[in-house]
N, C-alpha and C positions, 0 to 999 in steps of 0.2 A: 503493500500499499504506500501511496504517495501521501507522507504525513503533511509536507507543505502545501499540496495542493487540497487536501481534505480541510486543512485549518483554515485556509483561505476561503473556501466555499461554507464551511459553517459560519464563519466570521461574517461573511456577506451575507448570509441568510438572516441573521441577527441584527443586521445594521449597524455594526460596529467598526469603528475605525480600528487600526493597530494599537493606537494609544489607549482607546477605550477597552480593548480587551485586555491590554496588557495591566491597565489600572485595575481592572475587577478581579484579574488573576493573581495581583501582586507580583508581577514580574516586569523586567525592564522592558521598554518599547523596543530598545535596539536588540534585544533577546528575541523577542517574539517576531520581529521584522526578519531577523536571520533563521528562525525557524521556516518562515513563510517562504523565504528566498531559498531554502535548501543548505544554507550554509552552516547550520546547526541543527542536531537532533535531539530533541528534549528526553530528558529523562522519565522515569515514570511519575516522580513525584510533579514535575513542572507539566506534564501532560494532563495529571490529574487537576492541578490547579485551572489550567485552560479549559478542560472540560467543565468544572465547576462554573467558571466564569460564563460558559455557553450554556449553561444549564441542561447538560446532556451527560450520559455516563459514557465511561470509557467502552463498553461495548457498543453504543451508539456511534461513538467516534469511529470505531474500528468495523462498523457493518458495512459490507460491501453492496447491499441491496439498497435500492432506490429509498431513501429515508422519508417514506411518507409519514411515518409516526411523528417525525419532528412537525412536518407541515401540519399535521392534524392537531398536534399539542398546542402550537402557536396560533392556529386558526380558533380552536376552541377558547383559548385565553381571550383572543378579540372578540368573539361572539358574546362571551360573558360581560364584557365591558358594555355592550350595547344596552340600549333600555328595550324595553319590551316591543314597543313600536318599530324600534329600528331593526330587531330580530324579525319581526313579522315582515317588514319591507325587504329584508334580505332574503328570506325564505321565498318571498313572492318573485324576486329576480331570478335566484337561483332555480325555481320551478319554471321560469319563462325560457332560460337558457338550455334546457334538457333538449 
């Protein structure tokens, strides 16, 4: 698995900058950048910090499957933040695009 590519993908899905991810993970910005550039390989502890900052498990990080669970969980979070009326409108919209 290409750790650099996977980290960039997950960071992008979460809408985080390298600096934002580094701050959440408690790691230096340059270290996270070097991981994404493939210049450094994170140890298990650093990778765990990055996964916690991304709100995923190590298992999810190394999953080779399309990560629909990540999308699903993020989608659920966003839906629960909507008012009941907004949820109804979203459901109507989704039914229209089937």
